[in-house]
Every structure is written in structure tokens, then in C-alpha cells.
C-alpha positions as CSV (number, residue, x, y, z in Angstrom):
1,M,-2.7,-57.6,-43.9
2,S,-0.4,-56.7,-40.9
3,I,0.5,-53.3,-41.3
4,K,3.4,-52.6,-38.9
5,L,5.9,-49.9,-38.5
6,A,9.6,-50.6,-38.6
7,L,12.5,-48.9,-37.0
8,L,15.6,-49.7,-39.0
9,K,19.2,-49.5,-37.7
10,S,19.8,-46.6,-40.3
11,G,17.4,-44.2,-38.1
12,E,14.5,-45.0,-40.8
13,Q,10.8,-45.7,-40.0
14,V,9.1,-47.7,-42.5
15,I,5.4,-48.5,-42.7
16,S,4.3,-51.7,-44.3
17,D,2.7,-54.9,-44.7
18,V,5.4,-56.9,-42.8
19,K,5.4,-60.7,-42.4
20,E,8.3,-62.5,-40.9
21,L,10.1,-65.2,-42.5
22,V,10.6,-68.2,-39.8
23,S,12.5,-71.5,-40.2
24,E,13.5,-73.7,-37.6
25,D,12.0,-71.4,-35.1
26,K,14.1,-68.7,-35.7
27,I,13.4,-65.3,-38.0
28,R,15.3,-65.2,-41.1
29,G,14.1,-62.1,-42.5
30,Y,11.1,-59.9,-43.1
31,L,9.2,-59.2,-46.0
32,F,7.7,-55.8,-46.4
33,T,5.1,-55.2,-49.0
34,K,4.6,-51.9,-50.5
35,P,6.8,-50.2,-48.2
36,Q,6.5,-46.4,-47.4
37,K,9.2,-44.0,-45.4
38,V,7.6,-42.2,-42.8
39,Q,9.0,-38.6,-42.3
40,V,8.0,-36.8,-39.2
41,N,8.6,-33.1,-39.1
42,R,7.9,-31.3,-36.2
43,S,5.9,-27.8,-36.6
44,L,7.6,-24.9,-35.1
45,L,5.6,-22.1,-34.2
46,L,7.1,-18.9,-33.1
47,T,5.2,-17.1,-30.4
48,E,5.7,-15.7,-27.1
49,D,3.0,-18.1,-25.6
50,E,5.1,-21.1,-24.4
51,S,1.9,-23.2,-24.3
52,V,1.7,-22.9,-28.3
53,G,4.3,-25.1,-30.5
54,D,5.1,-27.5,-27.3
55,G,6.0,-30.3,-29.3
56,S,2.8,-31.8,-29.9
57,D,2.3,-30.6,-33.6
58,Y,3.9,-33.1,-36.2
59,E,3.7,-33.3,-40.0
60,V,3.9,-36.8,-41.2
61,T,4.5,-37.6,-44.8
62,L,4.9,-41.0,-46.5
63,S,6.9,-41.8,-49.8
64,P,8.4,-44.7,-51.2
65,W,11.5,-46.3,-49.3
66,I,13.2,-47.4,-52.2
67,I,12.4,-44.8,-54.7
68,L,14.3,-46.4,-57.8
69,T,12.6,-50.0,-57.9
70,E,9.3,-51.4,-59.1
71,D,9.6,-54.4,-56.8
72,K,6.4,-54.5,-54.5
73,D,7.9,-57.2,-52.2
74,I,11.4,-56.3,-50.3
75,L,13.6,-58.6,-48.3
76,V,14.9,-57.2,-45.3
77,S,17.5,-58.9,-42.9
78,P,16.5,-59.3,-39.7
79,D,19.9,-57.7,-38.4
80,W,18.9,-54.4,-39.9
81,I,15.5,-54.3,-37.7
82,V,15.7,-52.5,-34.5
83,T,11.9,-52.8,-33.5
84,V,8.6,-53.6,-35.2
85,V,5.5,-51.9,-33.4
86,E,2.0,-51.1,-34.2
87,P,1.6,-48.0,-35.9
88,L,-1.0,-45.0,-35.0
89,K,-4.4,-45.6,-36.4
90,S,-4.0,-42.3,-38.1
91,I,-0.9,-43.4,-39.6
92,V,-2.4,-46.8,-40.9
93,E,-5.0,-44.6,-42.7
94,M,-2.9,-42.6,-44.2
95,Y,-0.7,-45.4,-45.5
96,Q,-4.1,-47.3,-46.9
97,E,-5.1,-43.9,-48.6
98,R,-1.9,-43.9,-50.2
99,L,-2.1,-47.2,-51.5
100,N,-5.6,-47.3,-52.7
101,G,-5.0,-43.8,-54.2
């Protein structure tokens, strides 16, 4: 399993088992298996102490990327991918826990 975090043109961040579909040495698409949308919310703390709430506190939630389908494998066009990166270990663990119940 190759769990990656993809940034899409739409601005969405999607974590998934990602496979490149290659033909004639060119990427023709990406296959996302069990993709989850990553939503990041910054925790805001209102306080007089400026050292608290410095932007280091984030709440991360996962939800099905395309909610109205039972498909587990979704083909994504390469022109919709901005970049694919290694996610933080904590996000990978969250994703695996989500899939395994």
C-alpha cells in the first residue's frame, strides 16, 4: 500500500492508496483507492498571551472524498493533480484507523 496525500486543482487535499497508471513512459492517470478528503481547521484561542494560539494547533478530520458513491477505486486525471506528497505519520495512522474501523 502506498498511502499518499494529493493536492488537487480544486484545493482539496485527499489521502488515499495512490497508484500511478503509466503507459508508454507517461503518467496517464492516478488510481485512488478508498480516498478520504482531509480537512484542516485551525484552532483559535483568544488570549492576551501571544505565545498561545500561534498557529501550531490544528484539527484534522477525514471524510469520504466523493460521498455519493460506493466505488472504492476512483480514477483521477493527471491534469487535476497539483502534487502528490508523503503525508505526516499521524495522518497516515488516522487514515488507517478510519479504514479499519
